C-alpha positions as CSV (number, residue, x, y, z in Angstrom):
1,M,12.9,20.9,-33.9
2,K,15.3,18.8,-31.8
3,S,17.2,19.6,-28.6
4,V,19.5,17.4,-26.6
5,R,20.6,17.3,-23.0
6,F,23.2,15.1,-21.4
7,V,23.0,14.2,-17.7
8,L,26.0,12.5,-16.0
9,L,26.1,11.2,-12.4
10,A,27.2,13.5,-9.7
11,C,29.3,10.7,-8.1
12,V,31.2,10.3,-11.3
13,L,32.0,14.0,-11.4
14,A,33.0,13.9,-7.8
15,A,35.2,10.9,-8.3
16,V,37.4,12.9,-10.8
17,G,37.2,16.1,-8.7
18,V,34.9,18.1,-10.9
19,G,32.5,20.4,-9.3
20,V,28.8,20.0,-10.0
21,G,27.9,23.7,-9.9
22,A,24.9,24.6,-12.1
23,C,25.2,21.4,-14.2
24,N,22.0,19.3,-14.5
25,V,22.9,16.2,-12.6
26,E,20.9,13.2,-11.3
27,M,21.8,11.5,-8.1
28,H,20.0,8.2,-8.7
29,N,21.1,5.3,-11.0
30,W,24.7,6.4,-10.3
31,S,26.2,3.6,-12.5
32,Q,24.3,4.9,-15.5
33,A,24.6,7.7,-18.0
34,H,21.6,9.5,-19.4
35,Y,21.1,11.3,-22.7
36,E,17.9,13.2,-23.5
37,R,16.6,14.8,-26.6
38,T,13.2,16.2,-27.7
39,V,11.4,15.8,-31.0
40,E,8.6,18.1,-32.1
41,L,6.1,17.0,-34.8
42,Q,2.9,18.3,-36.2
43,H,0.2,16.7,-38.4
44,P,-3.1,18.1,-39.7
45,M,-6.1,16.8,-37.8
46,A,-9.8,17.6,-38.3
47,D,-12.5,17.6,-35.6
48,G,-13.9,14.2,-34.9
49,G,-10.8,12.2,-35.5
50,T,-8.9,9.7,-33.2
51,L,-5.4,9.9,-32.0
52,A,-3.6,6.7,-30.8
53,V,-0.3,6.7,-28.9
54,S,1.6,4.2,-26.7
55,T,4.9,4.0,-25.0
56,A,6.7,1.1,-23.3
57,S,8.3,3.5,-20.7
58,G,7.2,7.1,-20.2
59,S,4.3,9.3,-19.5
60,I,1.5,10.5,-21.9
61,D,-0.2,13.9,-21.6
62,I,-2.9,14.8,-24.1
63,A,-4.9,18.1,-24.1
64,G,-7.7,19.3,-26.3
65,Q,-7.4,22.8,-27.6
66,A,-8.8,25.0,-30.4
67,V,-6.2,23.8,-33.0
68,G,-6.4,22.2,-36.5
69,E,-3.5,19.7,-36.0
70,A,-1.9,17.3,-33.7
71,R,1.1,18.9,-32.0
72,I,3.5,16.3,-30.5
73,I,6.5,16.8,-28.2
74,A,8.3,13.6,-27.6
75,T,11.0,13.5,-24.9
76,I,13.4,10.6,-25.6
77,R,15.8,9.5,-22.9
78,G,18.5,7.0,-23.4
79,Q,20.2,5.2,-20.5
80,A,23.3,3.1,-20.7
81,P,26.7,2.5,-18.9
82,T,28.5,5.1,-20.9
83,E,27.7,8.6,-22.4
84,D,28.2,7.4,-25.9
85,E,26.0,4.4,-25.5
86,A,23.2,6.5,-23.9
87,R,23.5,9.1,-26.8
88,E,23.3,6.3,-29.4
89,M,20.2,4.8,-27.7
90,A,18.4,8.2,-27.8
91,E,19.5,9.1,-31.3
92,A,18.5,5.8,-32.7
93,T,14.9,6.2,-31.5
94,E,12.6,7.5,-34.2
95,I,9.1,9.0,-33.7
96,R,6.7,8.3,-36.6
97,I,3.2,9.6,-37.4
98,E,1.0,7.1,-39.3
99,P,-2.3,8.6,-40.6
100,S,-5.1,6.4,-41.8
101,G,-8.4,8.2,-42.7
102,D,-9.4,10.2,-39.6
103,R,-7.1,8.2,-37.4
104,V,-3.6,9.4,-36.4
105,T,-1.3,6.9,-34.7
106,I,2.0,7.9,-33.1
107,K,4.7,5.3,-32.9
108,A,8.3,5.1,-31.5
109,D,10.9,2.8,-33.1
110,T,13.5,2.0,-30.5
111,P,16.8,0.2,-30.7
112,K,17.4,-3.2,-29.0
113,Q,17.4,-2.8,-25.2
114,G,18.9,-4.8,-22.4
115,N,22.2,-5.2,-20.4
116,G,21.7,-1.8,-18.8
117,R,20.6,0.0,-22.0
118,S,17.1,1.3,-22.2
119,V,15.0,4.1,-23.8
120,S,12.0,5.9,-22.4
121,V,9.6,8.1,-24.5
122,S,7.3,10.6,-23.0
123,Y,4.7,12.6,-24.9
124,D,3.1,16.0,-24.5
125,I,0.3,16.2,-27.1
126,V,-2.2,18.9,-28.1
127,V,-5.1,17.9,-30.4
128,P,-8.3,19.5,-31.6
129,T,-10.9,19.6,-28.8
130,R,-13.2,17.2,-30.6
131,T,-10.9,14.2,-30.7
132,S,-11.2,10.7,-29.3
133,V,-8.0,9.3,-27.9
134,E,-6.4,5.9,-27.2
135,C,-3.3,6.0,-25.0
136,H,-1.4,3.3,-23.3
137,S,1.8,3.2,-21.2
138,S,3.5,0.2,-19.9
139,S,5.3,2.2,-17.2
140,G,4.2,5.9,-16.6
141,S,1.3,8.1,-15.9
142,V,-1.4,8.9,-18.4
143,Q,-3.4,12.1,-18.5
144,A,-6.1,13.5,-20.8
145,T,-8.0,16.8,-20.5
146,G,-10.4,19.1,-22.3
147,L,-11.6,16.6,-24.9
148,Q,-15.0,16.0,-26.6
149,G,-14.9,12.4,-27.6
150,S,-14.2,8.9,-26.3
151,V,-11.2,8.2,-24.1
152,R,-9.4,5.0,-23.6
153,A,-6.4,5.4,-21.3
154,D,-4.5,2.8,-19.4
155,T,-1.1,2.0,-17.9
156,A,0.5,-1.0,-16.3
157,S,2.3,1.1,-13.7
158,G,1.3,4.7,-12.9
159,S,-1.8,6.9,-12.4
160,V,-4.4,7.7,-15.0
161,T,-6.3,11.0,-14.8
162,C,-8.9,12.5,-17.0
163,Q,-10.6,15.9,-16.6
164,S,-13.2,17.9,-18.6
165,I,-14.3,15.1,-20.9
166,R,-17.5,15.4,-22.8
167,G,-19.4,13.0,-25.0
168,G,-18.3,9.4,-25.9
169,D,-17.3,6.5,-23.7
170,V,-14.6,6.6,-21.1
171,N,-12.4,3.6,-20.2
172,M,-9.6,4.0,-17.7
173,G,-7.4,1.4,-16.1
174,S,-4.2,0.9,-14.2
175,C,-2.6,-2.3,-12.8
176,S,-0.7,-0.2,-10.1
177,G,-1.9,3.3,-9.5
178,S,-4.9,5.6,-9.0
179,V,-7.5,6.1,-11.7
180,E,-9.5,9.3,-11.4
181,L,-12.1,11.2,-13.6
182,F,-13.2,14.7,-12.9
183,D,-15.8,16.8,-14.7
184,G,-17.2,14.4,-17.2
185,S,-20.5,15.3,-18.9
186,E,-22.8,13.7,-21.5
187,L,-20.7,10.5,-21.4
188,G,-21.9,7.1,-22.6
189,S,-20.4,4.2,-20.6
190,C,-17.8,5.2,-17.9
191,D,-15.5,2.4,-16.6
192,L,-12.7,3.1,-14.2
193,H,-10.7,0.2,-12.8
194,T,-7.4,-0.4,-11.0
195,S,-5.7,-3.3,-9.3
196,S,-3.9,-1.2,-6.7
197,G,-4.9,2.3,-6.0
198,R,-7.9,4.7,-5.8
199,S,-10.8,4.6,-8.2
200,A,-12.7,7.8,-8.3
201,A,-15.3,9.8,-10.3
202,E,-16.2,13.3,-9.3
203,R,-18.8,15.6,-11.0
204,V,-19.6,13.0,-13.7
205,Q,-22.7,12.5,-15.7
206,A,-23.0,9.4,-17.9
207,Q,-25.3,6.6,-19.1
208,S,-23.5,4.2,-16.8
209,I,-20.7,4.5,-14.3
210,R,-18.6,1.6,-13.1
211,L,-15.8,2.0,-10.5
212,S,-13.6,-0.8,-9.1
213,S,-10.4,-1.3,-7.2
214,T,-8.8,-4.5,-6.0
215,S,-6.8,-2.7,-3.4
216,G,-7.7,0.8,-2.6
217,S,-10.7,3.1,-2.0
218,V,-13.6,3.5,-4.5
219,V,-15.1,7.0,-4.4
220,A,-18.0,8.7,-6.4
221,R,-19.0,12.3,-5.7
222,D,-21.7,14.2,-7.6
223,A,-22.2,11.2,-9.9
224,R,-25.3,11.0,-12.2
225,A,-26.2,8.0,-14.3
226,P,-29.2,5.6,-14.8
227,S,-26.9,2.8,-13.5
228,I,-24.0,3.1,-11.1
229,E,-21.8,0.2,-9.9
230,M,-19.1,0.5,-7.3
231,R,-16.9,-2.5,-6.2
232,G,-13.9,-2.6,-3.8
233,T,-12.1,-5.7,-2.7
234,S,-9.9,-4.2,-0.1
235,G,-10.7,-0.6,0.8
236,R,-13.5,1.8,1.6
237,V,-16.4,2.4,-0.8
238,E,-17.9,5.8,-0.6
239,G,-20.6,7.7,-2.6
240,R,-21.8,11.2,-2.1
241,E,-24.5,13.1,-4.1
242,I,-25.4,9.9,-5.9
243,N,-28.2,10.3,-8.5
244,C,-29.2,7.0,-10.2
245,S,-32.1,4.7,-10.8
246,R,-30.0,1.5,-10.0
247,L,-27.1,1.3,-7.6
248,D,-24.9,-1.8,-6.9
249,A,-22.2,-1.0,-4.3
250,E,-20.1,-3.7,-2.7
251,S,-17.0,-3.8,-0.4
252,V,-15.4,-7.1,0.4
253,S,-13.1,-5.8,3.2
254,G,-13.9,-2.2,4.2
255,G,-16.7,0.0,5.2
256,L,-19.4,1.3,2.7
257,S,-21.1,4.6,2.8
258,I,-23.7,5.9,0.3
259,E,-25.5,9.2,0.3
260,F,-28.1,9.9,-2.4
261,A,-28.6,13.3,-3.8
262,P,-31.8,15.2,-3.0
263,T,-32.8,14.9,-6.6
264,A,-32.3,11.1,-6.7
265,P,-35.5,9.2,-7.8
266,A,-37.9,8.1,-5.1
267,D,-38.1,4.6,-6.6
268,V,-34.4,3.9,-6.7
269,A,-33.3,0.3,-6.6
270,A,-30.1,-0.1,-4.6
271,T,-28.0,-2.9,-3.1
272,A,-25.2,-2.0,-0.8
273,G,-23.2,-4.7,0.9
274,S,-20.0,-5.6,2.7
275,I,-18.4,-8.8,4.0
276,S,-16.2,-7.1,6.6
277,G,-17.3,-3.5,7.4
278,G,-20.2,-1.4,8.4
279,V,-22.8,-0.2,5.8
280,T,-24.5,3.3,6.0
281,V,-27.0,4.5,3.4
282,A,-28.8,7.9,3.3
283,A,-31.9,7.3,1.2
284,P,-33.3,9.9,-1.3
285,P,-35.6,12.3,0.6
286,N,-38.8,11.0,-1.0
287,F,-37.9,7.3,-1.1
288,A,-40.8,4.9,-1.1
289,G,-40.5,1.1,-1.4
290,Q,-39.2,-2.1,0.1
291,I,-36.4,-2.2,2.8
292,E,-34.3,-5.1,3.7
293,M,-31.5,-4.8,6.2
294,S,-29.3,-7.6,7.7
295,T,-26.1,-8.4,9.5
296,T,-24.5,-11.5,10.9
297,S,-22.3,-9.8,13.5
298,G,-23.5,-6.3,14.4
299,S,-26.8,-4.5,14.5
300,V,-29.3,-2.8,12.1
301,Q,-30.8,0.6,12.6
302,S,-33.2,2.7,10.5
303,D,-34.1,6.4,10.9
304,L,-36.9,6.0,8.4
305,P,-40.4,5.2,9.5
306,I,-40.6,1.6,8.3
307,T,-43.8,-0.5,8.4
308,V,-42.3,-3.8,9.6
309,Q,-43.1,-7.0,7.7
310,G,-42.5,-10.3,9.5
311,Q,-40.3,-10.6,12.6
312,M,-37.8,-7.9,13.6
313,S,-34.5,-8.3,15.5
314,H,-31.4,-6.3,16.1
315,K,-29.8,-8.2,13.2
316,H,-32.5,-8.1,10.6
317,L,-35.3,-5.7,9.5
318,S,-37.7,-6.0,6.6
319,G,-40.5,-3.7,5.7
320,V,-41.8,-0.9,3.5
321,V,-41.6,2.9,3.5
322,G,-44.6,4.7,2.0
323,L,-46.2,3.5,-1.3
324,G,-43.7,3.1,-4.0
325,N,-41.6,0.7,-6.2
326,G,-38.2,1.5,-4.8
327,S,-36.0,-1.0,-3.0
328,L,-33.0,-0.8,-0.6
329,T,-31.1,-3.9,0.3
330,L,-28.4,-3.3,2.8
331,R,-26.3,-6.1,4.3
332,T,-23.0,-7.0,5.9
333,T,-21.5,-10.2,7.4
334,S,-19.4,-8.3,10.1
335,G,-20.5,-4.8,11.1
336,S,-23.5,-2.6,11.7
337,V,-26.1,-1.5,9.1
338,R,-27.7,2.0,9.3
339,L,-30.4,3.5,7.0
340,R,-30.8,7.3,7.3
């Protein structure tokens, strides 16, 4: 099924004395005309398959449901100096489905673009719940929800959000936008990275979790994995309800705060450091092992009963807590360090 909608500029209508009324008009890009149409496609798809989709310009939204096929709604939008050209751009764009074994690939064939003429294609897709997905947008947001399988989702410009993902590996990335994962369970490797924006994982259980942001905050809440890595270049790094055997958390420019869950292992091995910012760590309740705390400009403070080893100063503290094989190494170049 196809539907079309033409949007002309309000300023053009006003220039010829036509009232806008209830017409669907856009106030931006006043020198351009827009033509929009939708294409709906379906293709049989069994559980355990993979769906791949990409777009040069537009958003992608994929949802897992109790269905036996892939249901695709593609919104095609042509933009050009005139109505006829915008219509031609949209009508000349073809959406194709390419099946290969248990893999289904969605492609868009677009006409030549440039000189004020462009096409964007956005997708709303429903697939069987047990589906792995690979989705990429060069300019637009990407979202995946309700899936049991691996997810690879990235965009050059826009946010990437995944929710209720179970099983498989998760790899999410953005060059400019937030990257967030909510409610992930029984995952393999989980890698979230962005060059500019927030990198966050909440209520996630995996074999490994890696979060990074070049410019933006890095946040983990209720995160469980044998290995967790958190890295921020410019922004705060924060962990709450962290449960892992190994933690590596680092902020180049920004504060760092980690709070282990009550169920975190007593022999956790953790390194938390910042170059410019304070470092605060709340250890597991039954932690036992080696403690190393240091700062170049600031002070160190521990609420835990540490048996001091060597010399102690307000900038350095080394010792042990109880009898165990755990280790906590906390350091900063500029800021205070506190262990709770």
